[in-house]
C-alpha positions as CSV (number, residue, x, y, z in Angstrom):
1,X,289.7,33.1,20.1
2,X,286.0,33.4,19.3
3,X,283.9,30.6,20.8
4,X,280.9,31.3,18.5
5,X,279.6,28.6,16.3
6,X,279.2,29.8,12.7
7,X,278.1,28.9,9.2
8,X,281.1,29.5,7.0
9,X,280.8,29.5,3.2
10,X,284.1,29.6,1.3
11,X,284.4,31.0,-2.3
12,X,284.2,28.4,-5.1
13,X,287.5,27.3,-6.6
14,X,289.4,30.3,-5.1
15,X,291.2,31.1,-1.9
16,X,289.4,33.8,0.0
17,X,290.8,37.3,-0.2
18,X,288.0,39.0,1.8
19,X,285.4,38.2,4.4
20,X,281.8,39.2,5.2
21,X,280.7,38.6,8.8
22,X,276.9,39.0,9.1
23,X,275.1,38.9,12.4
24,X,271.5,37.9,12.8
25,X,268.8,39.4,14.9
26,X,267.0,38.4,18.2
27,X,265.7,34.8,18.2
28,X,267.2,34.0,14.9
29,X,270.4,32.2,13.8
30,X,273.0,32.3,11.1
31,X,270.9,29.8,9.2
32,X,268.4,32.5,8.4
33,X,270.9,34.7,6.7
34,X,273.1,32.1,5.0
35,X,270.9,31.7,1.8
36,X,271.7,35.4,0.9
37,X,275.2,34.3,0.0
38,X,273.8,32.6,-3.1
39,X,271.9,35.7,-4.1
40,X,274.9,38.0,-4.3
41,X,276.7,38.3,-7.7
42,X,280.1,39.7,-7.0
43,X,283.0,40.8,-9.2
44,X,285.4,38.0,-10.2
45,X,288.2,39.7,-8.2
46,X,286.3,39.2,-5.0
47,X,286.8,35.8,-3.4
48,X,284.5,36.3,-0.5
49,X,284.3,34.1,2.6
50,X,280.9,34.4,4.3
51,X,280.6,33.9,8.1
52,X,277.2,33.8,9.7
53,X,277.8,33.4,13.5
54,X,275.1,32.0,15.8
55,X,274.3,34.1,19.0
56,X,274.3,32.1,22.2
57,X,271.0,31.2,23.9
58,X,270.3,33.3,27.0
59,X,267.4,34.5,29.1
60,X,265.9,37.6,27.6
61,X,263.9,40.1,29.7
62,X,261.9,41.1,26.6
63,X,260.8,37.5,26.4
64,X,259.7,37.2,30.0
65,X,263.1,35.8,31.0
66,X,262.7,32.8,28.7
67,X,265.8,31.7,26.9
68,X,266.3,32.5,23.2
69,X,269.2,33.2,20.9
70,X,270.3,36.8,21.6
71,X,273.5,38.8,21.4
72,X,272.4,40.6,24.6
73,X,269.6,41.0,27.1
74,X,267.3,43.9,26.7
75,X,264.1,45.6,27.7
76,X,261.8,47.9,25.6
77,X,260.0,51.0,26.9
78,X,258.2,52.5,23.9
79,X,260.8,53.6,21.4
80,X,263.7,53.2,23.9
81,X,265.8,50.2,24.2
82,X,267.5,49.3,27.5
83,X,270.5,47.2,26.5
84,X,272.5,45.2,29.0
85,X,275.8,46.7,28.1
86,X,277.9,43.9,29.7
87,X,276.3,41.4,27.2
88,X,276.8,43.8,24.3
89,X,280.5,44.2,25.2
90,X,280.9,40.5,25.5
91,X,279.3,39.8,22.1
92,X,281.4,42.5,20.6
93,X,284.5,40.9,22.1
94,X,283.5,37.6,20.4
95,X,283.2,39.4,17.0
96,X,286.5,41.2,17.5
97,X,288.1,37.8,18.2
98,X,286.5,36.5,15.0
99,X,288.0,39.4,13.0
100,X,291.4,38.7,14.6
101,X,291.1,35.0,13.5
102,X,290.4,36.1,9.9
103,X,293.4,38.4,9.9
104,X,295.5,35.5,11.3
105,X,294.3,33.4,8.3
106,X,295.5,36.0,5.9
107,X,292.5,38.3,5.3
108,X,293.6,41.9,5.9
109,X,291.2,43.7,8.3
110,X,290.5,46.3,5.6
111,X,289.0,43.6,3.5
112,X,286.5,42.5,6.2
113,X,283.0,43.9,6.0
114,X,280.9,43.6,9.2
115,X,277.1,43.5,8.7
116,X,274.3,43.1,11.2
117,X,270.5,43.0,11.3
118,X,268.6,44.3,14.3
119,X,270.4,43.0,17.5
120,X,273.2,42.0,15.2
121,X,273.4,45.6,13.9
122,X,273.8,46.9,17.5
123,X,276.7,44.5,17.9
124,X,278.1,45.7,14.5
125,X,278.1,49.3,15.9
126,X,279.7,48.3,19.1
127,X,282.4,46.3,17.3
128,X,283.0,49.2,14.9
129,X,283.6,51.5,17.8
130,X,285.8,49.2,19.8
131,X,287.8,47.3,17.2
132,X,291.5,48.1,17.1
133,X,291.8,47.2,13.4
134,X,290.4,49.1,10.4
135,X,287.5,47.4,8.7
136,X,286.5,47.7,5.0
137,X,283.0,48.8,6.0
138,X,280.1,48.3,8.4
139,X,276.5,47.7,7.3
140,X,274.1,48.1,10.3
141,X,270.6,47.2,9.2
142,X,267.2,48.0,10.9
143,X,268.9,48.7,14.2
144,X,270.1,51.2,16.8
145,X,273.2,52.1,18.8
146,X,273.0,50.1,22.0
147,X,275.7,52.0,23.9
148,X,276.4,55.5,22.6
149,X,279.1,56.0,25.2
150,X,281.5,53.8,23.2
151,X,281.4,56.0,20.0
152,X,284.3,58.1,21.3
153,X,286.5,55.0,21.5
154,X,286.4,54.6,17.7
155,X,289.9,54.7,16.2
156,X,288.7,54.7,12.6
157,X,285.8,57.1,12.0
158,X,286.8,57.1,8.3
159,X,285.4,53.6,8.0
160,X,282.5,53.5,5.5
161,X,279.3,53.0,7.4
162,X,276.1,52.3,5.4
163,X,272.9,52.5,7.6
164,X,269.7,51.0,6.2
165,X,266.2,50.9,7.8
166,X,262.6,50.1,6.8
167,X,260.2,53.0,7.0
168,X,257.4,50.6,8.1
169,X,259.5,48.8,10.7
170,X,257.2,48.0,13.6
171,X,259.9,46.2,15.7
172,X,262.8,48.7,15.6
173,X,261.2,52.1,14.9
174,X,262.6,54.0,11.9
175,X,263.3,56.9,14.4
176,X,266.0,54.8,16.0
177,X,267.8,54.4,12.7
178,X,267.7,58.1,12.2
179,X,268.9,58.7,15.8
180,X,271.9,56.4,15.0
181,X,272.8,58.6,12.0
182,X,273.0,61.7,14.2
183,X,275.1,59.9,16.8
184,X,277.5,58.7,14.1
185,X,277.9,62.1,12.7
186,X,278.4,63.7,16.1
187,X,281.1,61.0,16.6
188,X,283.0,62.0,13.5
189,X,281.7,59.4,11.1
190,X,280.3,60.2,7.7
191,X,277.6,57.5,7.2
192,X,275.5,56.8,4.2
193,X,271.8,56.1,4.6
194,X,269.1,54.3,2.7
195,X,265.5,53.8,3.7
196,X,263.3,51.1,2.2
197,X,259.6,50.7,2.2
198,X,259.6,47.6,4.2
199,X,258.9,46.2,7.7
200,X,261.5,44.6,9.9
201,X,263.2,42.6,7.2
202,X,265.8,42.4,4.5
203,X,264.2,43.2,1.1
204,X,265.3,42.1,-2.4
205,X,266.0,45.7,-3.3
206,X,268.2,46.0,-0.3
207,X,270.1,42.8,-1.3
208,X,270.8,44.3,-4.7
209,X,272.2,47.4,-3.0
210,X,274.3,45.3,-0.7
211,X,275.7,43.5,-3.8
212,X,276.6,46.9,-5.3
213,X,278.2,48.1,-2.1
214,X,280.4,45.0,-1.7
215,X,281.5,45.2,-5.4
216,X,282.4,48.9,-5.0
217,X,284.2,48.4,-1.7
218,X,286.1,45.2,-2.3
219,X,286.2,45.0,-6.2
220,X,288.8,46.4,-8.5
221,X,286.5,48.6,-10.5
């Protein structure tokens, strides 16, 4: 059972038939992403439950050891990210438990989309590689692969993976998004990629593209 606190938004006047789990970035919370739920216009056939989990508060080396919300501890050396893989695995375990809970509540795993921004995107990758159930799709955004060694564990490389990154990202360099693409392809995945002229953020154009992706993956048309 996942111990994560989350914001959960149920579909209006319908029983959920699919789920979007969206993970926030370092120092953020699910509250920062939850407003996006009102921006997405989805097909009538998609009764989507939104889940925006909150990462725990932990000391973060990047922040001088001061506590902040984080999915894992990390250090930065230029472009390179040194991820504490034990933290990354633990967070991935929590998200896998959350996926299992959704399945137990009647949502097939192949109708669950996992999305993540920045640190949340790294957890999205780790969960994609380690999850024993097939997902509908994974949307890693403005992020990197924190532990490439787990790619070979992936049981479902046919899962649609849509990688997005800002060309002007000064927090997670664009180069890391491109590197993730190469690692995915080497691991047997066939990811799609979109770049946006933006910094370390989620843009209105990107939100429209997210809407289209969800409609295509989960809708009837």
